[in-house]
C-alpha positions in Angstrom: 0.0 -0.1 0.1 1.4 3.6 -0.9 1.4 6.3 1.7 0.9 9.8 0.6 4.0 12.2 0.5 3.7 15.7 1.4 4.2 18.0 -1.4 7.0 19.9 0.5 9.9 18.3 2.3 11.0 19.3 5.7 13.2 22.1 5.7 12.2 23.3 2.2 10.8 26.7 1.7 7.1 26.9 1.5 6.1 27.2 -2.2 2.7 28.3 -1.3 -0.6 27.7 -3.3 -0.3 26.1 -6.7 0.7 28.6 -9.4 2.6 31.1 -7.0 5.4 32.6 -8.7 8.8 32.8 -7.1 11.2 33.7 -9.9 11.3 33.7 -13.8 8.3 33.4 -16.0 5.1 32.0 -14.5 3.9 29.0 -16.0 0.3 28.6 -17.4 -2.6 28.2 -15.2 -2.9 24.6 -16.2 0.3 23.7 -14.9 -0.5 23.3 -11.1 -3.9 21.4 -12.4 -1.8 18.7 -14.3 0.9 18.5 -11.7 -1.9 17.8 -9.1 -3.4 15.1 -11.3 0.1 13.5 -11.6 0.8 13.8 -8.0 -2.4 12.2 -7.1 -1.9 9.5 -9.5 1.5 8.4 -8.2 0.4 8.9 -4.5 -2.8 6.8 -5.1 -3.2 3.4 -3.1 -4.3 2.0 -6.8 -1.5 0.9 -9.0 -1.2 3.7 -11.8 0.0 3.3 -15.5 1.8 5.7 -17.8 2.3 5.3 -21.4 5.0 6.3 -23.5 4.6 9.1 -26.2 7.4 10.8 -28.4 5.2 13.6 -30.1 2.0 15.3 -30.2 0.3 12.8 -32.4 1.3 9.7 -30.3 0.5 11.8 -27.1 -3.0 12.4 -28.3 -3.3 8.8 -29.2 -2.4 7.6 -25.6 -4.8 10.0 -24.2 -7.6 8.8 -26.3 -6.7 5.2 -25.3 -7.7 6.1 -21.9 -4.4 6.6 -19.8 -4.4 9.3 -17.4 -0.7 10.3 -17.7 2.0 10.3 -20.3 5.6 9.1 -20.0 7.6 11.5 -22.5 10.3 8.9 -23.1 13.9 10.1 -23.8 14.7 7.0 -25.9 11.6 7.4 -28.0 12.1 11.1 -28.5 15.6 10.9 -29.5 14.8 7.7 -31.8 12.0 9.8 -33.5 14.6 12.5 -34.0 17.0 9.9 -35.5 19.7 10.2 -33.0 21.1 8.0 -30.1 19.7 8.2 -26.6 23.0 9.8 -25.3 22.0 13.4 -24.9 22.8 14.0 -28.7 19.5 16.0 -28.9 19.5 19.0 -26.8 17.5 19.5 -23.8 16.1 22.4 -25.7 15.1 20.3 -28.7 13.4 17.9 -26.3 11.5 20.9 -24.8 10.1 21.8 -28.3 8.6 18.2 -28.7 7.4 18.5 -25.3 5.6 21.7 -26.1 3.7 19.9 -29.1 2.9 17.1 -26.8 1.3 19.1 -24.3 -0.6 21.2 -26.7 -2.1 18.1 -28.1 -3.5 16.8 -24.8 -5.0 17.5 -21.5 -3.6 14.8 -19.2 -0.3 15.2 -17.3 3.1 14.5 -18.7 6.0 13.0 -16.8 9.1 13.8 -18.7 12.1 11.4 -18.8 14.6 14.2 -18.1 17.9 11.9 -18.2 20.3 13.4 -15.7 18.9 16.7 -15.5 21.3 17.7 -18.5 24.1 18.8 -16.3 24.5 19.8 -12.7 22.1 21.5 -10.2 22.0 24.8 -12.2 20.9 22.8 -15.4 18.3 21.4 -13.3 17.0 24.5 -11.9 16.5 25.8 -15.5 15.0 22.6 -16.7 12.3 22.7 -14.1 11.6 26.2 -14.8 11.1 25.5 -18.4 9.2 22.5 -18.1 6.6 24.3 -15.9 6.4 26.9 -18.4 5.2 24.6 -20.9 2.6 23.0 -18.6 4.7 19.8 -18.0 3.7 18.1 -14.7 7.0 16.2 -13.6 10.4 15.2 -14.5 12.3 12.0 -13.8 16.1 12.4 -13.4 18.5 9.3 -13.2 21.7 9.2 -11.0 24.3 9.0 -14.0 26.9 11.3 -15.4 26.0 13.6 -18.2 26.1 12.7 -21.1 24.1 9.6 -20.1 24.1 6.2 -21.8 21.0 4.3 -22.1 20.4 1.7 -19.5 20.4 -1.3 -21.7 23.6 -0.4 -23.3 26.9 -0.9 -21.5 25.3 -2.4 -18.1 27.8 -2.5 -15.4 30.3 -0.4 -17.2 28.2 2.7 -16.6 29.4 5.1 -14.0 27.0 6.5 -11.5 26.8 10.3 -10.1 28.1 10.9 -6.6 25.2 10.6 -4.1 25.7 14.0 -2.7 25.9 15.7 -5.9 22.9 14.1 -7.2 21.0 15.1 -4.1 21.9 18.5 -4.9 20.3 18.2 -8.3 17.0 17.3 -6.8 17.2 19.9 -3.9 17.8 22.6 -6.7 14.8 21.3 -8.8 12.3 21.5 -5.7 13.8 24.9 -4.8 13.1 26.0 -8.3 9.5 24.5 -8.9 6.6 27.1 -8.9 3.6 24.7 -8.4 3.9 22.7 -5.0 2.7 19.7 -7.1 5.2 19.6 -9.6 6.7 16.1 -9.3 10.4 15.3 -9.3 11.1 11.4 -9.5 14.6 10.2 -8.8 15.9 7.3 -10.9 18.1 4.8 -9.2 20.5 3.1 -11.5 22.3 0.9 -8.9 21.1 -2.5 -10.0 21.8 -1.5 -13.9 25.3 -0.7 -12.8 25.7 -4.0 -11.0 26.0 -2.3 -7.4 23.7 -4.4 -5.9 20.7 -3.9 -3.4 22.4 -2.3 -0.5 23.4 0.5 -2.9 20.1 1.0 -4.3 18.5 1.4 -1.0 21.2 3.6 0.1 20.7 5.9 -2.9 16.9 5.7 -2.7 16.8 6.9 1.0 19.1 9.6 0.1 17.2 10.9 -2.7 14.0 10.7 -0.7 15.6 12.8 2.0 16.6 15.3 -0.6 13.1 16.1 -1.6 12.4 13.4 -4.4 8.6 12.8 -4.7 9.0 9.3 -5.9 11.7 6.6 -6.5 12.0 5.0 -10.0 14.0 1.8 -9.2 15.3 0.2 -12.5 16.4 -3.1 -13.5 17.7 -4.8 -16.9 17.0 -8.4 -15.8 14.1 -10.4 -17.4 12.5 -11.0 -14.1 11.3 -8.9 -11.3 13.8 -10.4 -8.5 15.7 -7.0 -8.0 12.7 -4.9 -7.8 10.8 -7.3 -5.4 14.0 -7.4 -3.2 14.1 -3.7 -3.2 10.4 -3.3 -2.4 10.7 -5.7 0.6 13.3 -3.5 2.3 11.9 -0.2 1.1 8.3 -0.7 2.5 6.2 2.5 1.9 8.8 5.2 2.5 7.9 7.0 -0.8 6.1 5.8 -3.9 8.0 3.6 -6.2 7.9 3.6 -9.9 9.1 0.8 -12.5 9.8 0.2 -15.9 9.1 -3.5 -16.8 10.5 -3.4 -20.3 12.7 -6.4 -19.8 10.7 -8.2 -17.1 7.4 -7.7 -19.0 6.0 -11.2 -18.6 5.7 -10.7 -14.9 1.9 -10.8 -14.0 0.7 -7.2 -13.2 -0.8 -8.3 -10.0 2.7 -8.9 -8.7 3.4 -5.3 -8.8 0.4 -4.5 -6.9 1.0 -7.1 -4.3 4.7 -5.5 -4.0 3.1 -2.1 -3.2 4.4 -0.6 -6.4 2.9 3.0 -7.1 3.2 3.2 -11.0 4.2 1.3 -14.0 5.6 3.1 -17.0 5.3 1.2 -20.3 8.2 3.0 -21.7 8.9 2.6 -25.3 6.4 0.5 -27.3 4.6 3.3 -29.0 8.1 4.2 -30.5 8.7 0.4 -31.3 5.4 -0.2 -32.8 5.8 2.9 -35.1 9.2 1.5 -36.3 7.7 -2.2 -37.0 4.6 -0.7 -38.8 6.8 1.7 -41.0 9.2 -0.8 -41.9 6.7 -3.3 -43.1 4.8 -0.7 -45.1 7.6 0.8 -46.8 9.0 -2.8 -47.7 5.7 -3.5 -49.2 5.5 -0.5 -51.2 8.9 -0.9 -52.4 8.6 -4.4 -53.4 5.2 -3.9 -55.1 5.8 -0.6 -56.6 2.1 0.3 -55.8 0.0 1.3 -52.7 -2.8 -1.3 -53.3 -1.6 -3.9 -50.7 -1.1 -1.3 -47.9 -3.8 1.3 -48.2 -6.5 -0.8 -46.4 -3.9 -1.5 -43.5 -3.0 2.1 -42.7 -5.1 4.9 -41.1 -7.2 6.8 -43.4 -6.5 10.4 -44.2 -9.9 11.4 -42.3 -8.5 9.8 -39.0 -5.2 11.9 -39.5 -7.1 15.0 -40.0 -9.2 14.3 -37.0 -6.2 13.6 -34.7 -4.7 16.7 -35.8 -7.8 18.5 -34.8 -9.4 19.5 -38.2 -13.0 19.5 -37.0 -12.2 22.1 -34.2 -10.5 24.3 -37.1 -13.7 24.1 -39.2 -15.6 25.2 -36.2 -13.1 28.0 -35.3 -13.3 29.2 -39.0 -17.0 29.7 -38.7 -16.5 31.8 -35.7 -13.6 34.0 -36.5 -13.1 34.3 -40.3 -14.6 37.1 -42.3 -17.8 36.1 -43.9 -16.7 37.2 -47.3 -13.4 35.2 -47.0 -15.3 32.1 -46.0 -17.4 32.4 -49.0 -14.9 33.4 -51.5 -13.1 31.0 -53.8 -9.6 31.4 -55.4 -8.8 30.1 -58.8 -5.1 30.3 -59.7 -4.0 30.2 -63.2 -0.5 28.2 -63.1 -0.7 26.5 -66.7 2.3 28.4 -68.3 5.6 27.2 -68.9 7.5 30.5 -68.6 10.0 30.3 -71.4 11.5 33.4 -70.5 12.9 31.8 -67.3 15.2 29.5 -69.2 16.3 26.5 -67.6 14.4 27.1 -64.5 11.3 25.9 -66.3 12.8 23.0 -68.0 11.1 20.4 -65.8 8.4 22.5 -64.1 6.1 25.3 -64.6 6.8 28.9 -63.8 4.6 28.7 -60.8 6.7 25.9 -59.3 10.0 27.8 -59.4 11.3 28.4 -56.0 11.6 31.9 -54.5 12.7 32.0 -50.9 13.0 28.3 -50.6 9.4 27.3 -51.9 7.4 27.5 -54.9 5.7 30.8 -56.1 2.4 28.7 -56.1 2.9 27.9 -52.4 3.4 31.5 -51.4 0.2 32.4 -53.3 -1.9 29.5 -51.6 -0.4 30.4 -48.2 -1.4 34.1 -48.5 -5.0 33.2 -49.5 -5.3 30.9 -46.5 -3.9 33.6 -44.3 -6.7 35.9 -45.1 -9.2 33.0 -44.8 -9.8 32.1 -48.3 -9.6 28.3 -47.8 -11.4 26.9 -51.1 -8.5 27.1 -53.7 -8.5 25.8 -57.2 -5.4 25.5 -59.5 -5.2 25.2 -63.1 -2.4 23.2 -64.2 -0.9 22.7 -67.7 2.7 22.5 -68.8 4.5 19.9 -66.7 1.3 19.2 -64.6 2.8 16.4 -62.8 5.3 18.8 -61.1 2.4 21.0 -59.7 1.8 19.4 -56.4 0.4 21.1 -53.3 -1.7 19.8 -50.5 -5.2 21.1 -49.7 -6.1 22.5 -53.2 -8.1 21.1 -56.1 -6.5 20.8 -59.5 -8.0 21.6 -62.9 -5.8 20.6 -66.1 -5.5 22.4 -69.4 -3.8 19.7 -71.4 -3.7 22.0 -74.3 -1.6 24.7 -72.6 1.0 24.8 -75.1 -1.4 26.0 -77.8 -4.4 27.8 -76.0 -4.8 31.0 -74.3 -5.0 32.2 -70.5 -8.8 32.5 -71.0 -9.2 29.0 -72.1 -7.1 27.8 -69.1 -9.8 29.5 -66.9 -12.5 28.0 -68.8 -11.2 24.4 -67.8 -12.2 25.4 -64.1 -15.6 26.7 -65.4 -17.3 24.6 -63.0 -15.5 26.3 -60.0 -16.9 29.8 -61.2 -19.7 30.2 -59.0 -20.2 32.6 -56.0 -17.5 35.1 -55.1 -14.3 34.2 -56.9 -10.9 35.7 -57.0 -9.1 34.9 -60.2 -5.2 35.5 -60.3 -2.0 34.7 -62.2 0.3 31.8 -60.6 3.6 33.8 -61.1 2.8 36.8 -58.6 4.1 37.5 -55.0 1.9 40.1 -53.4 0.8 41.5 -50.1 -2.3 40.0 -48.4 -4.0 43.2 -48.4 -4.5 43.2 -52.2 -7.1 40.3 -52.4 -8.6 41.4 -49.1 -9.5 44.9 -50.4 -11.0 43.3 -53.5 -13.2 40.9 -51.4 -14.8 43.9 -49.8 -16.2 45.2 -53.0 -19.8 44.3 -54.2 -19.1 45.2 -57.9 -19.6 42.3 -60.3 -16.1 43.0 -61.5 -13.3 44.6 -59.7 -9.3 44.7 -60.2 -6.5 46.3 -58.7 -4.0 48.5 -60.5 -0.4 49.5 -59.7 0.2 53.2 -60.3 4.0 52.7 -60.1 4.4 51.1 -63.5 6.8 53.8 -64.7 9.4 52.4 -62.1 9.4 48.9 -63.3 12.6 47.3 -63.0 12.2 45.6 -66.5 10.2 48.0 -68.6 10.7 45.7 -71.6 8.7 42.7 -70.2 5.2 41.9 -71.2 2.8 44.0 -69.1 -1.0 44.5 -68.9 -1.4 48.3 -68.9 -4.5 49.9 -68.3 -6.5 53.1 -69.1 -9.1 53.9 -66.6 -11.9 56.4 -66.4 -10.0 58.6 -64.1 -6.3 58.8 -63.6 -5.0 58.1 -60.0 -5.3 61.3 -57.7 -6.5 61.8 -54.2 -9.8 62.3 -55.7 -10.0 58.5 -56.9 -10.0 57.7 -53.3 -13.6 58.9 -53.2 -14.7 58.7 -56.9 -15.7 55.4 -58.6 -13.0 54.5 -61.1 -13.7 51.9 -63.8 -11.6 50.2 -66.4 -11.6 51.5 -70.1 -9.0 49.3 -71.7 -6.3 46.9 -70.9 -3.4 45.9 -73.3 0.2 45.5 -73.4 0.8 47.8 -76.2 -1.2 51.1 -75.0 0.4 54.5 -75.9 2.3 55.6 -72.8 0.4 58.8 -72.7 -2.8 56.7 -72.1 -1.4 54.5 -69.3 -2.9 54.8 -65.8 -1.2 52.0 -64.3 -0.6 48.2 -64.7 -3.1 45.5 -63.8 -1.7 43.4 -61.1 -3.3 39.8 -62.2 -6.2 39.9 -59.9 -9.9 39.8 -60.9 -12.7 39.7 -58.3 -15.8 38.6 -59.5 -19.4 38.7 -57.5 -22.0 35.8 -57.6 -23.6 37.4 -60.6 -20.3 38.3 -62.2 -19.3 34.5 -62.0 -22.5 33.7 -63.9 -21.5 36.5 -66.7 -18.0 35.2 -66.8 -19.0 31.9 -67.3 -21.1 32.6 -70.3 -18.2 34.6 -71.7 -15.9 31.7 -71.4 -18.5 29.4 -73.1 -18.3 31.5 -76.2 -14.5 31.6 -76.0 -14.3 27.9 -76.0 -16.6 27.7 -79.1 -14.3 30.3 -81.0 -11.1 28.9 -82.3 -9.1 31.9 -82.6 -10.1 33.3 -79.0 -9.4 29.9 -77.6 -5.9 30.1 -78.9 -5.1 33.8 -78.3 -7.4 35.6 -75.8 -5.3 36.4 -72.7 -6.9 37.7 -69.5 -6.7 41.2 -70.7 -8.7 40.4 -73.9 -11.4 38.7 -71.7 -11.9 41.8 -69.7 -12.1 43.8 -73.0 -14.8 41.5 -74.1 -16.6 42.1 -70.9 -16.5 45.8 -71.3 -17.7 45.6 -74.9 -20.6 43.8 -73.6 -21.5 46.7 -71.2 -20.1 45.4 -68.1 -18.2 47.6 -65.7 -15.0 46.6 -64.1 -14.3 48.5 -60.9 -10.6 49.6 -60.2 -8.8 50.3 -57.1 -5.4 51.8 -57.3 -2.3 51.0 -55.1 1.4 51.7 -55.4 3.7 48.6 -55.5 3.3 45.9 -53.1 3.7 43.0 -55.5 6.0 41.5 -57.8 5.4 39.8 -61.1 8.0 36.9 -61.6 8.9 37.1 -65.1 12.7 36.4 -65.3 15.8 34.9 -63.5 16.3 38.5 -62.1 12.9 38.4 -60.7 13.5 35.0 -58.9 16.4 36.7 -57.4 14.9 39.9 -56.4 11.8 37.8 -54.9 14.1 36.2 -52.2 13.9 39.7 -50.6 10.3 40.5 -51.2 8.7 40.5 -47.7 
């Protein structure tokens, strides 16, 4: 039977109520709650179980399975990072993983803190940072930094000096903010071959130094060492075990011995390895997914674990109404011959700027302003246009057809409010935002800074408007008169920036115009977006113009790609 252990040891300064701040940054209000849950679990007369997790996803799965607390395994986290369990991952890297685990769950987490990552001072900082991230407790082992995994090296592993290790425990207890934060001292005497007397000596010293529980570790395939320790130890403090090697022992044996908590320490990680190896081997062998698809989690389950349903509900509450009901259609079918070898194996939209494709920048900008329904028209090297979360339409005749025809391939998507844009522009997010606020059937945005273009020889959609930009146009309604790449310079009021916003009614009008274009062989081959807008004007439709200055970049050359790396 376990006996409760007070939150504060004799002689330790009073830490006050949960959440009381002593120094440094205060933890979240949930830290004391999680720590209290872990403390109650460890001190309960009932045998408790902690399950290993090593990232946010595995932590969520552990919680959903019904476990009341999580063991954040150092071995598993280091393995998931592809490094050895020898402090090759820094403690700040471990801390980042723990933050994701805590954010994904509501149950307490006990961290495998190795040796405390150094001396007493490292331990103080570790405890402070763990509490700031809502971690409920930490377990440290009496080894020398950097540590070696207990199942490697065995008796050759040196142990820490008892007094020095007690100092680490005391430093951690003095630093903690919540009185319920749990520090577990892990005794490695059996692992090092030093025997029962040394194990009891160390456990007692650590208990007196303030440890809230003792983890007694053994590498044998039977529980003999553990049971002999329990016979001598009694109920001085809760005892935690990790039966990785003596897994065949009936769980009731642990209950009868008075053990507090069992940690299943690494089976989530080991399961992942086996499953991934089997799946990858099958796919490599078959060169197909047909024999694995039914054996792996469906994407719907992945999205559920990631919290996609909650995000959908949040979008209903927080996103602007117009953004939620606006669809983006991105024209990304062109090769971009002017970019030479950069577009040999990919279209212009997939050329990298600042480390990722132009198309990725565009899609992210739309998502950032709440436009989630995004369609992309592909053409040249369409197999190279890959991006998650968008729907694709294909213009398989891109080499000999027009921009307007590319748009017509997505004609089924032209309903409701839509934003149509080119797939080779970088832009500030306010540009589509201001267009979405307009109620006009058709609206565009025009750059007044056309004379300052770095490459005046490039193809550009110059415009003449009902009124040139001035302070008055801020208040007056300005409409498009003409758009062309060969306007007389004296008639140019700016450059169209490649964005066309249409209302629900405008989408209907645009669909009919596109149907006529598809039926006209010459228009199908030659009509660009400028020609499409001229056709709308000739039919009597007004296109509203908003002016801006700069704030975008048309990627038309290798020089533009280089310049785009500094576009913020």
